[in-house]
Residue, then its C-alpha position, 0 to 999 in steps of 0.5 A: x499499498x505505501x509503495x502503490x501511494x509513493x507512486x502515485x505521488x510521483x505520477x501526480x507530480x511528473x504530470x503536473x510538470x509536463x502540463x505546465x502547472x508551475x507558477x511563474x512571475x511576470x515582469x511587464x516592461x514598456x520603454x521608448x527610445x529615440x534616435x535624437x538621444x542615440x537608439x540604444x539609449x532608452x529615453x523612457x522606460x514603465x514598469x508595470x509595478x502592481x503586475x495588473x498587466x498595465x503599462x501607459x505612458x503620456x507624454x514627450x520624447x526627445x523629438x516627438x513632442x506628442x507620445x501616448x501609448x498604452x501596453x496591456x498583457x497577462x494577467x488582463x490578456x492572456x496567461x502564461x501559457x497562451x500569452x495576449x500582447x496589445x500595443x495602442x500608440x499616438x505619436x507626433x513629431x515636428x522634429x523626425x527621427x526614429x522612435x523605437x516603442x517596444x512592450x516587453x513582458x516575462x514569465x511564459x511558459x512553453x515547457x518545450x511546446x511549440x507556441x504559434x504566434x498571430x500578429x495584427x497590425x493597422x493604423x495610420x501614417x502621415x509620413x515615413x514609415x512604421x515597422x511592428x515586429x514579435x520577438x521571443x527570448x529564452x533568457x526571460x528577460x526584457x532584452x530591450x529589442x534584442x531575441x529570436x524575430x517570431x514575425x513582423x509586418x511592414x514597413x507600412x507607409x502613408x496613410x492607411x495601414x494594416x497587416x497580418x502575420x503568423x510564426x512560431x517559437x518554442x524554448x525549453x522552459x520560461x521566455x519573454x515576449x517583446x511587441x516592437x514599433x519602429x517609427x521612421x520619420x522625415x527631418x523637419x516636417x510635421x508627421x503624426x502615426x498612430x496603431x494598434x498592434x497584438x499578439x496572440x499566442x496558441x499552443x500546440x497541442x501534443x497529441x501524445x501528452x494523454x497517452x503519455x500520462x495513462x501509459x505513466x499510469x498503468x503500471x500503478x493501476x496493475x500494482x494497485x489491483x494487485x494489492x488488493x487481490x492479496 
């Protein structure tokens, strides 16, 4: 009886790990990076300190007089195993240059399972161009624009634009995602751009998972029957 209980508990732990029930911490971060101070020098950072899945910035950044940006993620949208990111932004400039808006979140879990991502974006731009990209990074940190490119859209040019794309990502452990918009505006021209971009991840089912669980429990069921017969 003791052996059966020990084996059953061990099996339940293994099943929990297989299905990804372990809790994970996440950190949602919004960054704004203008070329006026040199790309790579972050001009504004907003951290989701209360972990409610919402970050927002309203103000100026170098070269851009108006920037109103909102980012959403888990727990408002999606979950650790089925991630969703949403980025909405309005920008106005008379100076021009490049602005990189990045929404990063960490603590997503794949457990080695392939995750398919759909990326959609749309908006308007008066001049210049905009590119939307989704990145994945297996180090589970916010790399600030680096990582593996999952899917990209654009560059989009004036006036109205929209696009969709898909890609896949897999990592053996926890990972982070970055939704990055790169805006390039002409110098000394009053320009504006507004957009919304959303990324949705769907884990690919493992057909063998149920069979593996059943096969793993079968010896314990047989052992229990033998114990009762004895």
